C-alpha angles and dihedrals in degrees: 000000000000121000136177090249117086103221095183113130098162134061116270136231119287099183137035113283129186134197146189133173108289121263094018104125090186130048135077120295112230126211114253106235098202132356138178135162086272100052149307147247114229142168121245135181089200122076113245127201116233109247096027125118125249127194106214135190113209119201113213124212092252089063098257124114138209134200127227139165120236137180119229108242100173140357129196126193109230128216119273093258096051123113091253138012096247143024110215131198116212135193113201116235133179092013113165117234092243089056092051090049091054091047091052089064090072097040130091129190118260114261093217 
C-alpha cells in the first residue's frame, strides 16, 4: 500500500490516539497508526469489507472521546505474528464540524 507519492493533504497526529468500534463499551482499544482530518489507518482483528461503513470511537489523549463514521478504503491481512489480524485504511464521512474541531486539537501540520 505504500508508494513514492505522499498523498497526505491534511495535518497528521501529534499524540497517541486509540480507537474501537463505536458504542462497544467492552473490547480492546487499538492504537491508531495514522490519522488526519480526512481519515485514519487502524488495526483490526475483524475482517472489514472495502467500501463498507464503520462507526468508530476515537479516544483523545486528554481522556475524552469522539465518534465518527468512516468508509473502508483498503484492508490488508497481516502476518500471524503481527499485533492484529488486519490493517485498515479509512476515509472519514459524515463528520460533524464540532467533531473535526476536536480532532484538530491533536493534529499538527507535516514538516515536509
